[in-house]
N, C-alpha and C positions, 0 to 999 in steps of 0.2 A: 504493500500500500504506500502510495506516494505521501511523503511528509509535507505538511504545509500548515501555515498559521491561519487562524480565522481572521475575518475582516476586523473584528474588534481588537485582536492582538496586534495586527498590523498598524492600526491607527494609534495604538499606544506606543509601539516601538519606534515609529518614525524611522530616521536613519540610524544605523547601528554599525558597530565594529565587532567582528566575530573571529573565533579561532577554531581550527581543526587540530586535533591531537590523536595520537595512537593510543587506544584504550589500554594496551598492554604495558606501555612504558610511560604514558602521560607526556610524551615529548610532542611539543607543538610543531606542526609541519606546514601550516598555512595560516596567514592573516588576511582577512578580507573586510570590505565594507559593503553595506547593502541597504536595501529597503524592500519591504514586502517579503517574498519567499526566496530572495536571492541566496541566502546561506545554504539552502537545500539543493541548489542547482548542481553543485559539484558531484553529488551522489550519482547522478545520471548523465554526467558530461561525457559525450562520445569521443572527445578529442584525446589523443595519445600524448599526455604530458607527464612530467615527473609526479605531479600532484595526483592525477587520475590513476596512474599506475600504483601509487602507494595506497590509495583508497581501495582499489580492486584487490590488492594483496591482503588488506585488513578484512575485506568482505569474504575472501576465500577462506579465511580462518573462522568464518561463522560469526564475525563481529561487525560492528559499525564504527566509523570514526566518531570520536567524542567531539561534539559541537557545543561551543559555549559562546555566549554573547558577553563581551567585555564591557561595552557601554552602549546605551540606547537612549532614545528620546532626543537625539540630535536633530536640530531643526533644519539644517541645510547640508547639502552634499559636500561643499568645500571643507567644512569643519570636520565631517566624517573622514574625508580623505587625509586631512592633516593628522588626525588621531591615528589612522591606519599606518601612515608613513612613520610616525614617531614610534609606534610599537614595533614595526619591522626593524627600525634602527636599533632599538634597545635589544631585541633578541638577536639580530644579525641575519642578513639575508642568506649568508652561507649555511645557516642552519634550517632554512625554510625552503619550500618548493615555489615560493613566489618568484616570478621571472624578473621583476624589477623591484627597486627599493620602496617605491611608493611615490605618490603625487608630490611633485615639487620638493623632493627630499634635498636636492642640491641647495635650495634656498631656505626651506623651513625645517629641514631634518636635524639630526644630531650634530651639534656644533660646539666647539670649545669657546669659552667665554670671550677670550681676546679676539678670536676670529669674528664673533658676532658683533663686538664693538667696532671692529674695522669695517664690517659690512654696512653698519648704519651711520657711523660718524663720517667716514669717507674723507679723510685728510688727503689732499692732493699731492701727488708725487711730481717732481720736476726732474725729468730724465735728461742727463747730459751726455751719456755714453751712446755710441752707435748700437742700437738695440732693435729687437723685434718683439712686438707684443703678440702673443698667441692666445686667442680666446678658446677655451676648452669647455664652454658652457654645457654642451650635451653630454660630455663624459664625466664632468666633475661631481664629486661628493666630498663632504668635509672629512670623512674618515678614511680617505685614500692613503695607502702606504706611500713612502717616498718613491719607490720604484714605479708604482702605478701613476703617480703624478708626473714623474719624469717621462715615462713612456707616452702618456697622453699628450704631453707638451712637445716632445721632440719629433713627432711625425704622425702620420705622413701628410705632406702638404704640397699643393700646387704652388710653386714659388720660383721667382726669377733669379737672375744672376746676382742681384743685389744682396742675396743671402750671404755671399762671401765677404761682405763688408761688415757683417754683424759681429759684435763682440759678446753681447749678452742676449739671452732669450728669456722673456718674462712669461710666466704661466699665469693667465688671467681668467678669473671667473667673475661674472657679473660686475665687471669694471674694477675689481680689486686684485692686486698682485698677491699671489700665493706662494710663488717661488721664483728665484732668478738663477739661471744657469749660465756658466761660462761656456760659450760655444767653441769646441775644439775643431770640428770638421763636419762637413755635410757629405752625405752619401745618397746614391739613388735609393728610393724607397724599397724596403725589403732586404737591404744589404746587411743590416745589423740587428734587426728584429722583424718578426712577421706576425704581429698580433692583430692586424687590421683586415684580414681576409685577402681576397685576390687582388693582385696589383697589375694584372696583365694590361699592356698598352696604356698605362697611366704614367705620365711624366710628373712624378712626385718625388719629394725629397724628405730626408730625415737627418737630424743632426745627432752627433755624439758630443757629450759635454759632461760637466760636473757642476755641482752647486757652486755658485759664485763665492768669492771671498766675503768674509763676514761684514766688512765695511760696506759692500754693495748690498748684501741681503738686508742688513739692518736699516739701510737707507730707503729701501723700496717695499719690502714685504709688509702687507697690511695697508698699503696706501692705495688711493684711487688713481686710476689712469683713464677714467671716463672722458676727460677733456681731450684725450688723444683719439678717441673712438668716435668716428662719425656715424650717426644713426643710419645714414644711407649707404654705409660701407658694408657690403655683404660678405666680403672675405673675412675669415678668422685671423688673417695675418695683417699686421700694421707695422710699418717701419717707422722708427724714430731716430732722428739725427743721422740719416744716411744721405750723403751728398750725391747728387746726380752727376753722371759722367759728362 
């Protein structure tokens, strides 16, 4: 028999955030947000995903996933999405079958206090070195490891010959500098790492470098570079202090 809430219960629940866990271990494996009977939909989901495979394994044991509602009575979907994202951040996506961290986790997710202050105070940086600003908005999250941030920043990019004039590469999310690298050399994409899928017939480049000296990092990390970023500039790459030939 298909599980579902009555209309009266649905009206009381409004938007909610729920969890799925294995009844044998009590280990949480999925976080979701929903309204109405959304939380029951995974039990009959025909798609082949890590989540549905785990549910089927539990059902083959003659059991059902443990389903719990963490919070309900939420008036709007955006608030429910933020709560869902926060819980995913606390538990850790690597321990869940969720494919993504959660809605706008890069902006509203788990963040260290000093990073949050930088995000909202936005003290402007004045860059004097030949540099390149690299916006990694789609890949960024606040709990990235050093190597994840480095790899997300260093490639792979469609970029011209002016790359050879660059001394420093700035890793930028939402207009704020999160790291600065000393550029050692540029290589054709895929030469030094291959974490971005197929590169066939693409004229892209990646750099190899290291964290900049502390005098440079302390001068720029946590500062805003929004004033260098034109809203009409679609490329994630912006040169600063690069002289034209």
